[in-house]
C-alpha positions in Angstrom: -8.8 136.1 104.2 -10.2 134.3 101.5 -7.6 135.6 99.1 -4.6 134.5 101.5 -6.0 130.9 101.6 -5.9 130.9 97.9 -2.7 132.4 97.7 -1.0 129.8 100.2 0.1 132.1 103.0 2.7 131.0 104.9 1.9 129.2 108.3 3.7 131.4 111.7 2.6 128.4 113.9 6.8 128.1 115.3 7.9 131.8 113.1 7.8 135.0 113.9 5.8 137.2 111.1 8.7 139.4 109.4 7.3 143.1 109.6 9.3 146.0 107.6 8.5 149.1 108.3 9.0 152.7 106.2 9.0 155.0 109.9 10.0 154.2 113.0 6.6 155.0 114.5 4.7 152.7 112.4 7.0 150.0 113.4 6.6 150.6 117.3 2.4 150.7 116.5 3.8 147.4 114.5 4.9 145.6 117.7 1.8 146.6 119.7 -0.4 145.1 117.4 2.0 141.9 116.8 3.2 141.4 119.7 5.3 138.6 120.2 4.2 136.8 116.8 6.0 139.6 115.1 9.6 140.9 114.0 9.4 144.6 113.5 12.6 146.2 111.2 12.5 150.3 110.6 14.0 151.5 107.4 14.5 154.9 108.5 16.1 156.1 111.4 13.9 158.4 114.2 15.7 161.9 113.8 15.9 161.2 109.9 13.5 162.6 107.3 12.0 160.2 105.3 12.3 162.1 102.2 15.3 162.3 101.2 16.5 158.6 102.4 19.9 156.9 99.7 18.2 153.3 98.3 20.7 151.4 99.8 21.4 147.0 99.1 20.9 146.6 102.8 17.4 147.7 102.8 16.3 145.2 100.1 17.6 142.9 102.0 15.6 143.4 104.8 12.6 143.4 102.6 13.7 140.7 100.9 12.4 138.1 103.1 9.6 140.3 104.7 6.3 139.2 105.4 5.1 142.5 105.3 6.1 145.3 104.3 4.0 149.2 105.7 4.7 152.2 103.9 2.8 156.0 104.2 1.4 155.4 100.4 1.5 158.4 99.6 4.5 160.5 98.3 6.9 161.1 101.7 8.8 157.6 100.7 10.1 158.3 97.2 12.1 156.1 97.2 10.6 153.3 98.3 9.6 152.1 94.9 13.2 151.2 94.1 13.9 149.5 97.0 11.3 146.8 96.8 11.6 146.3 93.3 15.3 145.5 94.0 14.7 142.9 97.2 12.2 140.8 94.5 9.5 140.6 97.0 6.6 139.9 95.2 4.6 139.3 98.2 4.9 143.1 99.1 4.6 145.1 96.0 1.9 147.0 96.1 -1.7 145.1 96.1 0.0 142.3 97.0 -1.3 140.6 100.8 1.9 141.3 102.3 2.1 145.2 101.6 0.2 147.9 104.2 -0.2 151.7 103.2 -0.3 153.5 105.9 -2.8 156.2 105.1 -5.5 154.4 103.7 -8.5 156.0 106.0 -7.1 158.8 107.3 -8.8 162.3 105.9 -5.8 164.0 104.8 -5.1 167.8 104.9 -3.7 170.6 103.2 -3.8 168.9 100.0 -2.0 170.9 97.2 -4.8 173.7 95.2 -2.1 173.8 92.9 0.7 171.3 91.3 2.6 173.9 90.6 6.5 173.1 91.5 6.6 176.5 92.5 5.3 176.3 95.6 8.0 174.1 96.6 8.0 170.2 96.8 4.1 169.9 96.7 2.0 166.7 97.9 -0.3 165.4 95.4 -2.5 163.6 97.8 -2.0 166.0 101.0 0.2 166.4 103.6 2.0 163.1 104.7 2.7 162.9 108.7 0.2 160.9 109.2 1.9 160.0 112.7 2.1 163.3 114.4 -1.8 162.3 115.6 -2.8 160.3 117.7 -6.3 159.7 115.4 -4.2 158.4 113.0 -2.3 156.3 114.8 -5.8 154.4 115.5 -6.3 153.8 112.0 -2.6 153.2 111.2 -2.4 150.9 113.3 -5.9 149.4 112.4 -4.5 148.8 108.8 -1.7 147.0 110.2 -4.0 144.9 111.9 -5.6 143.7 108.8 -2.6 142.9 106.7 -1.2 141.1 109.7 -4.1 138.8 109.3 -3.8 138.6 106.0 -0.1 136.9 106.1 -1.2 135.8 109.6 -4.8 133.9 109.4 -4.1 132.4 112.7 -2.8 134.5 114.6 -5.7 137.4 113.4 -7.5 137.0 116.6 -4.5 137.8 118.4 -4.0 141.0 116.6 -7.3 142.3 116.6 -7.0 141.3 120.4 -3.7 143.5 120.7 -5.4 146.1 118.4 -8.5 147.0 120.4 -6.0 147.3 123.9 -4.0 149.6 121.9 -6.8 151.6 120.2 -8.5 151.6 124.0 -5.2 153.0 125.5 -4.3 155.8 122.8 -8.2 157.5 124.2 -7.3 156.9 127.5 -4.5 159.1 127.2 -6.1 160.7 124.5 -9.2 162.3 126.3 -8.9 160.3 130.1 -11.1 157.6 131.4 -13.8 160.4 132.4 -14.8 161.4 129.1 -14.4 158.2 127.3 -16.8 156.5 129.1 -18.8 159.5 129.3 -19.2 159.9 125.8 -17.3 157.2 123.9 -14.7 157.8 120.8 -17.6 157.5 118.4 -18.4 160.5 119.5 -14.9 162.3 120.5 -12.9 160.9 117.4 -14.8 163.6 114.4 -15.5 166.0 117.2 -11.5 166.0 118.0 -10.4 165.3 114.4 -11.5 168.3 113.4 -11.4 170.6 116.3 -14.7 171.1 117.6 -14.3 169.0 121.0 -13.5 171.7 123.3 -16.2 174.2 121.8 -18.2 171.3 121.9 -17.4 170.8 125.4 -17.7 174.4 126.7 -20.9 174.6 125.1 -22.2 171.2 127.6 -20.2 172.6 130.4 -18.2 169.6 130.1 -14.6 170.7 129.7 -13.4 169.9 133.7 -13.7 166.2 132.3 -11.3 166.5 129.5 -8.1 164.3 131.1 -5.0 163.1 128.9 -2.8 164.3 126.4 -5.7 167.2 125.1 -6.9 167.6 128.8 -2.9 168.7 129.3 -2.5 170.1 126.5 -5.1 173.0 127.1 -3.4 176.0 127.3 -2.2 175.5 124.1 -5.2 175.9 122.7 -5.3 179.5 120.0 -1.2 179.9 120.9 0.4 181.1 117.6 3.9 179.5 117.2 6.4 178.6 113.5 7.3 175.7 112.4 10.1 175.0 110.2 8.0 172.6 107.7 4.6 171.4 107.3 5.6 168.4 109.5 2.2 169.4 111.9 -1.0 170.5 111.2 -2.2 167.0 112.3 -0.6 167.6 115.6 -1.8 171.8 115.1 -5.3 170.6 114.3 -5.8 168.5 117.1 -5.1 170.3 120.2 -6.0 174.2 118.9 -2.5 175.5 117.2 -2.3 178.6 115.2 0.3 178.0 112.6 1.2 181.7 111.6 4.0 181.0 109.2 7.6 178.2 108.5 11.0 178.6 108.2 11.1 177.3 104.8 9.4 179.8 102.9 7.6 176.8 100.4 8.3 172.7 101.7 11.8 171.7 101.4 13.2 175.1 99.9 16.3 175.9 102.1 15.2 179.0 103.7 17.1 182.8 102.0 18.5 185.4 104.3 15.9 187.7 103.1 12.9 185.2 104.4 14.5 184.7 107.8 14.6 188.6 107.9 10.8 188.9 107.3 10.5 185.7 109.5 12.1 187.7 112.7 10.2 191.2 112.1 6.6 189.0 111.8 8.0 187.3 115.3 8.9 190.3 116.5 5.5 192.7 115.2 3.6 189.4 116.3 5.1 188.4 119.7 5.5 185.2 118.7 6.6 182.9 121.6 7.6 179.6 120.2 9.1 178.2 116.9 8.9 174.1 116.5 11.4 171.9 114.7 11.7 168.4 113.6 15.3 167.3 114.8 16.6 166.4 111.5 16.6 169.7 110.0 19.9 172.4 110.6 19.6 174.1 113.5 21.7 177.2 112.4 18.7 179.1 111.0 16.2 178.5 114.0 19.2 179.3 116.3 19.8 182.7 114.9 15.7 183.3 114.9 16.3 182.8 118.6 19.0 184.9 118.9 17.7 188.0 117.3 14.2 187.6 118.8 14.1 185.8 122.0 11.8 182.7 120.4 11.8 179.6 122.4 12.6 176.7 119.9 12.1 173.6 120.7 13.4 170.7 118.2 11.9 167.5 119.1 11.7 164.4 116.8 9.1 163.2 114.8 9.1 159.9 115.6 9.6 156.9 117.6 13.6 156.4 118.6 14.8 160.1 117.8 15.8 160.3 120.7 16.8 158.7 123.6 14.0 157.5 126.0 11.3 158.0 122.9 10.7 154.1 122.7 7.2 153.5 122.3 4.5 156.2 120.4 3.1 157.0 123.5 6.6 158.8 124.9 6.6 160.5 121.4 3.2 162.6 122.1 4.0 162.6 125.5 7.5 164.4 124.3 5.7 166.9 121.8 3.2 167.6 124.4 5.9 168.6 127.1 8.5 170.5 125.4 5.4 172.8 123.5 3.7 173.3 127.2 7.7 173.7 128.5 8.6 176.6 125.6 5.2 178.6 126.4 5.5 178.4 130.3 9.2 179.9 129.6 7.9 182.7 127.2 5.3 183.8 129.5 7.5 184.2 132.6 10.1 186.0 130.1 6.9 187.9 129.0 5.6 188.7 132.6 2.3 186.4 131.5 0.7 188.8 129.0 2.3 185.9 126.4 -1.6 184.5 125.6 -3.3 188.1 124.3 -3.2 187.2 121.0 -5.9 186.5 118.4 -6.0 182.8 117.9 -6.9 181.6 115.1 -7.2 184.6 112.5 -3.3 184.2 112.0 -3.2 180.5 110.6 -1.1 180.9 107.7 -0.8 177.5 106.2 -1.1 177.6 102.8 2.2 180.1 102.4 0.3 182.7 100.3 1.1 185.2 101.9 3.8 185.8 101.5 4.0 184.1 98.0 5.2 187.1 96.7 8.6 187.2 98.0 9.4 183.8 97.4 11.4 182.5 94.8 11.1 178.5 93.3 12.5 175.2 94.2 11.5 171.9 95.4 9.6 169.3 99.9 6.6 169.0 102.4 
């Protein structure tokens, strides 16, 4: 805050703080933290792939007058430096008071063991799809609040209050009010982040106290799924789902006919029932796989505004959870209730090593 004062931070007493974010999920969180003191715009549509955004002059115009810019801060939005450079706004460049890296403080998953591009579009620092966990959303909200306090010190008390409200709401929706009151988020969050919360509650005969999204999602634990792309590791870890394989043979590599055939054989042999995909991927391959295997495709947005009715971050998580639960219920009905007779986590193959010998080189995670 002293740094901001030294740099001559503007006063926003009679005007709004202009916030621009890359993702609509960040924009929704920024609106929650900023309240009526902020005006927020997002660059990437909720149903678009943030990897492949072409820099447009309109994006530079958005950033030219921005007071705060929020991006993931990793190698998800590789187009960001070009847009920021064209905007000519020194207050929002990396390292300036008006720049927020949303990932700061988040323990990144799926860090590559090798930077060999034959493994696909490898993200150097780890999986950047951080918005898929509500636990990460609270850290993103905190980072945004810190950024807002830097550029608008007069509103800092308001931002901190809104941050507390947002954080409490995430905790209530994630665990249920009863468990939050009994154990507190300081104990719950570390357990949930590593997938150890439910075993802990079982050990202490407290599972019945688990409410919220995690209580609702208990039927998902140890269920096996196919994902289209590596978007979901933070979500699947939180809810105890096991990712068996991916439609993409390597991150960012379009599926070949051979890989699709192998995947179909795997789904049939392992009786895998649900395929999860972001709605910005092409539908032809998932539909073909569903036709050949009976697997239930769940196609959802990965960000706010990605489909009608998904207006807030809470709506987004509700959508993911409801669609997956409905899909497994449908699959279980079709299989006569035998679909959950699986072996859970031992089939998790997030690193894709088991099919490497069959996969060609190429390039996006």
